[in-house]
N, C-alpha and C positions, 0 to 999 in steps of 0.2 A: 564849622567849616567856612572857608573863605568863599564868598560869592563869585561866580563866573570862572572858577578854577576847575571844577569837576564837571564831567559830562552829565547831562540831564537823563534821568532814568524814567522809563515809561513801560507800559505793558506792551509786549510784542507777542504775536501769535506765530510760532514756528510750525510749519507744516512739512512733514516728511513726504516728498513727492513720490516715493516708491510704495509707501503703504497708506498714505492719507492720514496718518496719526497726527493729532494736533497737540501742541504744548504751549500754554500761555504762561509766560514768565516775565519778570522785570528785566529789562535790558537797556543798554545805551545805543542799540542799533537804530540807525536812522535810515528809513526807506521811504520810497514813494508809494508803494502799494498799500492799500487799506483793505480790511475785511471786517465783516460783522461777526462778533463772537458773543453769544448770549445777549443780544440786543445792544451791544456796545461796538463802536467803531474803533478798531485797534490797528496798529501797524502790522503788516504781513511780511514774513520772511520765509521763503521756500528753500528747504535744504534737501540735498539728494540722499543723504544718509543721516540717520539719527540712532539713538539707542534702541528704537523699535525695529530697525531694519539691518543694523550692522551685525555681521556674523559673530563678532566677539561677544556681544551682549545677548545674542540669541543662543549661544552655546554650540554653534555649528562650525566654529572656526577650527581648522586643523593646521598643525605646523607642517609646512612643506619644506623638506630638506632635499632640494634638487641636486645638490652637489655631493650628497652622501657624506658630509663632514662628520656627522654624529656617529655613523657606523665606523668610519675610519678611526675616530678618536677612541671609541670603545674597543675596537680590535687591537689598537696599539697598546692600550693600558690594561688589558685583561690578563 
């Protein structure tokens, strides 16, 4: 790889603010906040939603058809 062309990768601690779940991953995220994680100081990124709190990943998401388009389609073609 050419030097100076690619962003620098570092360990970043992502924290889901709604559940408190922590994810330590490699990322190119640059932030000012720091946190201690298992005795190491790493960059901190707080997120409002992650796979730990999003309804799609929790299995609680339901499809909302407020305009009744699915029912109209099924009625038309039955």
